[in-house]
DRENDO-1510 file (C-alpha; in Angstrom, 1 decimal, always signed):
<recs>
REC; n; res; u; v; w
REC; 1; MET; +96.8; +110.6; +77.5 .
REC; 2; GLY; +99.4; +109.0; +75.2 .
REC; 3; SER; +99.5; +106.5; +72.4 .
REC; 4; SER; +99.7; +102.8; +73.1 .
REC; 5; PHE; +102.3; +102.3; +70.3 .
REC; 6; ALA; +105.5; +100.9; +71.8 .
REC; 7; GLU; +108.5; +99.3; +70.0 .
REC; 8; SER; +109.5; +97.2; +73.0 .
REC; 9; ARG; +108.2; +96.0; +76.4 .
REC; 10; LEU; +110.4; +98.5; +78.1 .
REC; 11; GLU; +108.8; +101.3; +76.2 .
REC; 12; ASN; +105.3; +99.9; +77.0 .
REC; 13; ASP; +106.2; +99.9; +80.7 .
REC; 14; ALA; +107.3; +103.5; +80.4 .
REC; 15; HIS; +103.9; +104.4; +78.8 .
REC; 16; ILE; +102.2; +102.7; +81.7 .
REC; 17; LEU; +104.2; +104.8; +84.2 .
REC; 18; LEU; +103.5; +108.0; +82.4 .
REC; 19; SER; +99.8; +107.1; +82.1 .
REC; 20; ALA; +99.5; +106.6; +85.9 .
REC; 21; ASP; +101.4; +109.8; +86.8 .
REC; 22; PRO; +99.1; +112.7; +87.6 .
REC; 23; LYS; +102.1; +115.0; +87.1 .
REC; 24; VAL; +101.9; +114.1; +83.4 .
REC; 25; LYS; +99.3; +115.9; +81.4 .
REC; 26; SER; +99.9; +114.1; +78.1 .
REC; 27; PHE; +102.6; +112.4; +76.1 .
REC; 28; ALA; +103.3; +111.6; +72.4 .
REC; 29; VAL; +105.2; +108.7; +70.9 .
REC; 30; GLN; +108.0; +109.5; +68.4 .
REC; 31; PRO; +106.3; +112.8; +67.5 .
REC; 32; HIS; +109.2; +114.5; +65.7 .
REC; 33; GLN; +112.8; +114.3; +64.4 .
REC; 34; LEU; +115.6; +116.4; +65.8 .
REC; 35; VAL; +118.4; +117.5; +63.5 .
REC; 36; TYR; +121.7; +117.9; +65.4 .
REC; 37; TRP; +125.4; +118.0; +64.8 .
REC; 38; ALA; +127.7; +115.5; +66.3 .
REC; 39; PRO; +131.2; +114.0; +65.5 .
REC; 40; ASN; +131.2; +110.9; +63.4 .
REC; 41; PRO; +133.6; +108.0; +64.3 .
REC; 42; HIS; +136.3; +109.9; +62.5 .
REC; 43; GLY; +135.8; +113.0; +64.6 .
REC; 44; GLU; +134.2; +115.1; +61.8 .
REC; 45; MET; +131.1; +117.0; +62.7 .
REC; 46; THR; +128.2; +115.7; +60.7 .
REC; 47; LYS; +124.5; +116.4; +60.6 .
REC; 48; SER; +122.4; +113.7; +62.1 .
REC; 49; VAL; +118.7; +112.9; +62.9 .
REC; 50; TYR; +117.3; +111.6; +66.1 .
REC; 51; THR; +113.7; +110.5; +66.9 .
REC; 52; PRO; +112.8; +110.6; +70.6 .
REC; 53; ASP; +110.8; +107.8; +72.1 .
REC; 54; LEU; +108.5; +110.2; +74.0 .
REC; 55; VAL; +107.7; +113.9; +74.4 .
REC; 56; VAL; +105.9; +114.6; +77.7 .
REC; 57; LEU; +103.9; +117.6; +78.6 .
REC; 58; GLY; +103.8; +117.9; +82.4 .
REC; 59; ALA; +101.0; +119.3; +84.5 .
REC; 60; ASP; +103.5; +122.1; +85.2 .
REC; 61; GLN; +103.3; +122.9; +81.4 .
REC; 62; LEU; +107.0; +121.9; +80.9 .
REC; 63; ILE; +108.0; +119.7; +78.0 .
REC; 64; ARG; +110.4; +116.9; +78.6 .
REC; 65; ILE; +112.0; +114.6; +76.0 .
REC; 66; ILE; +112.5; +111.0; +77.0 .
REC; 67; GLU; +114.7; +108.3; +75.5 .
REC; 68; VAL; +113.8; +104.8; +76.7 .
REC; 69; LYS; +116.8; +102.5; +76.3 .
REC; 70; ALA; +118.0; +99.2; +77.8 .
REC; 71; ALA; +121.0; +99.9; +80.1 .
REC; 72; TYR; +123.1; +97.6; +77.9 .
REC; 73; PHE; +122.5; +99.9; +74.9 .
REC; 74; ALA; +122.9; +103.1; +76.9 .
REC; 75; GLU; +126.4; +102.0; +77.8 .
REC; 76; GLN; +127.4; +101.4; +74.1 .
REC; 77; ASP; +130.1; +103.7; +72.7 .
REC; 78; ARG; +127.9; +105.0; +69.9 .
REC; 79; TRP; +125.2; +106.2; +72.3 .
REC; 80; LYS; +127.7; +107.7; +74.8 .
REC; 81; ARG; +129.3; +109.6; +71.9 .
REC; 82; ILE; +126.0; +111.1; +70.5 .
REC; 83; GLU; +123.9; +111.5; +73.6 .
REC; 84; PRO; +125.6; +114.7; +74.9 .
REC; 85; TYR; +125.0; +116.4; +71.5 .
REC; 86; ILE; +121.3; +115.4; +71.4 .
REC; 87; ARG; +120.9; +116.7; +75.0 .
REC; 88; GLU; +122.6; +119.9; +74.1 .
REC; 89; ALA; +120.6; +120.4; +70.9 .
REC; 90; TYR; +117.3; +120.1; +72.9 .
REC; 91; ALA; +118.5; +122.4; +75.6 .
REC; 92; LEU; +120.0; +125.1; +73.5 .
REC; 93; ASP; +117.9; +125.0; +70.3 .
REC; 94; HIS; +114.5; +124.2; +71.9 .
REC; 95; GLY; +114.8; +124.9; +75.7 .
REC; 96; VAL; +113.6; +121.5; +76.8 .
REC; 97; SER; +115.2; +118.9; +79.0 .
REC; 98; PHE; +116.3; +115.5; +77.8 .
REC; 99; HIS; +116.1; +112.4; +80.0 .
REC; 100; LEU; +117.3; +108.8; +79.5 .
REC; 101; PHE; +115.3; +106.1; +81.2 .
REC; 102; THR; +116.5; +102.6; +81.4 .
REC; 103; GLU; +115.0; +99.5; +83.0 .
REC; 104; HIS; +116.6; +100.6; +86.3 .
REC; 105; GLU; +114.2; +103.7; +86.5 .
REC; 106; ILE; +111.2; +102.2; +84.7 .
REC; 107; ARG; +111.0; +98.8; +86.3 .
REC; 108; GLN; +111.3; +99.9; +89.9 .
REC; 109; GLN; +108.9; +98.0; +92.1 .
REC; 110; PRO; +106.4; +98.4; +93.5 .
REC; 111; ARG; +106.0; +101.6; +91.4 .
REC; 112; LEU; +105.5; +99.8; +88.1 .
REC; 113; SER; +103.1; +97.1; +89.3 .
REC; 114; ASN; +101.1; +99.9; +91.1 .
REC; 115; ALA; +100.9; +101.9; +87.9 .
REC; 116; GLN; +99.7; +98.8; +86.1 .
REC; 117; ILE; +96.9; +98.3; +88.6 .
REC; 118; MET; +95.9; +101.9; +88.4 .
REC; 119; VAL; +95.9; +102.1; +84.6 .
REC; 120; SER; +93.8; +98.9; +84.4 .
REC; 121; HIS; +91.0; +100.9; +86.2 .
REC; 122; ARG; +90.9; +104.0; +83.9 .
REC; 123; PRO; +87.7; +104.6; +82.1 .
REC; 124; PRO; +85.8; +103.6; +80.1 .
REC; 125; PRO; +83.5; +102.7; +81.6 .
REC; 126; ALA; +83.2; +105.7; +83.8 .
REC; 127; ASP; +81.3; +105.4; +87.1 .
REC; 128; ASP; +80.3; +108.9; +87.9 .
REC; 129; GLN; +78.2; +107.9; +90.9 .
REC; 130; ALA; +81.1; +106.0; +92.6 .
REC; 131; ALA; +83.5; +108.9; +91.8 .
REC; 132; ILE; +81.1; +111.5; +93.4 .
REC; 133; VAL; +80.6; +109.4; +96.5 .
REC; 134; LEU; +84.4; +108.7; +96.9 .
REC; 135; ARG; +85.2; +112.4; +96.4 .
REC; 136; HIS; +82.7; +113.4; +99.0 .
REC; 137; LEU; +84.0; +110.8; +101.5 .
REC; 138; LEU; +87.6; +111.9; +100.9 .
REC; 139; ASP; +86.7; +115.5; +101.4 .
REC; 140; ASP; +85.5; +114.6; +104.9 .
REC; 141; LEU; +88.8; +112.8; +105.8 .
REC; 142; ILE; +92.3; +114.1; +106.2 .
REC; 143; GLN; +93.8; +110.6; +105.6 .
REC; 144; THR; +92.5; +107.1; +105.4 .
REC; 145; THR; +93.2; +103.8; +103.7 .
REC; 146; ILE; +91.8; +102.3; +100.5 .
REC; 147; GLY; +90.1; +99.6; +102.5 .
REC; 148; ALA; +88.5; +101.9; +105.1 .
REC; 149; LEU; +87.3; +104.2; +102.3 .
REC; 150; CYS; +85.8; +101.3; +100.4 .
REC; 151; GLU; +84.0; +100.2; +103.6 .
REC; 152; ARG; +82.5; +103.6; +104.0 .
REC; 153; ALA; +81.4; +103.6; +100.4 .
REC; 154; ALA; +79.7; +100.2; +100.9 .
REC; 155; ALA; +77.4; +101.9; +103.5 .
REC; 156; LEU; +76.4; +104.2; +100.7 .
REC; 157; ASN; +75.6; +101.4; +98.3 .
REC; 158; ILE; +78.9; +101.5; +96.3 .
REC; 159; ASP; +80.3; +98.0; +96.4 .
REC; 160; GLY; +84.0; +97.4; +97.0 .
REC; 161; ARG; +84.8; +96.7; +93.3 .
REC; 162; ARG; +83.3; +100.0; +92.2 .
REC; 163; ALA; +84.8; +101.9; +95.1 .
REC; 164; PHE; +88.3; +100.5; +94.4 .
REC; 165; SER; +88.1; +101.5; +90.7 .
REC; 166; ALA; +86.9; +105.0; +91.7 .
REC; 167; VAL; +89.8; +105.4; +94.0 .
REC; 168; MET; +92.2; +104.3; +91.3 .
REC; 169; ARG; +90.7; +106.8; +88.9 .
REC; 170; LEU; +90.9; +109.6; +91.5 .
REC; 171; GLY; +94.6; +108.6; +91.9 .
REC; 172; LEU; +95.1; +108.7; +88.1 .
REC; 173; SER; +93.6; +112.2; +87.9 .
REC; 174; GLY; +95.6; +113.5; +90.8 .
REC; 175; GLU; +92.5; +114.1; +93.0 .
REC; 176; ALA; +93.7; +111.5; +95.5 .
REC; 177; ARG; +97.2; +110.9; +96.8 .
REC; 178; LEU; +98.1; +107.2; +97.3 .
REC; 179; ASP; +101.1; +106.0; +99.1 .
REC; 180; LEU; +102.7; +104.0; +96.3 .
REC; 181; SER; +105.9; +103.1; +98.1 .
REC; 182; ARG; +104.3; +99.7; +98.9 .
REC; 183; PRO; +102.1; +97.4; +96.8 .
REC; 184; ILE; +98.5; +98.7; +96.5 .
REC; 185; SER; +96.2; +97.0; +98.9 .
REC; 186; GLY; +93.4; +97.8; +101.3 .
REC; 187; ALA; +96.0; +99.1; +103.7 .
REC; 188; THR; +97.4; +101.7; +101.3 .
REC; 189; PRO; +97.2; +105.1; +102.8 .
REC; 190; LEU; +95.5; +107.8; +100.8 .
REC; 191; SER; +94.3; +111.4; +101.1 .
REC; 192; ARG; +92.5; +114.0; +99.1 .
REC; 193; ALA; +94.9; +116.1; +97.0 .
REC; 194; ARG; +94.4; +119.7; +98.0 .
</recs>
């Protein structure tokens, strides 16, 4: 998926969200430098260099540039002065979108804590047997809950711990849809992604 290198806890939290999002195919941390033109404090146009925090490749094959910045710093005059020029350079010169994420977007709950739970279950180790059983059970159901699915898996000799981990991995891969609007629990609704 992406690199684990993060310069701040906020960036680390953004990496966790991206790692848990099945709409994200991959991401890279500080992969390039953008040369752009912007006015300096005296109003003169000068060449500048910007390094994005993240470049994301979506499952839709679109590339998105992401800047992770604390809201306090996003409101500073210097950033407000240069950000439109960075955004414009990406759009006009490279045809990609630029997004600013602050703690307000990144640390929304329960989304972040759910992503942390899901990411903690990604392989290794892989448990192919549990994944196959859970996929088969999900294929037979339109919608269920994590708890009900784990109970059905137990009847097939897949204990609750293994079944839960398999469900989390199916959610990470986009094979299962979990309702992440509430904290993950046995009551969390899920269905097979079609």
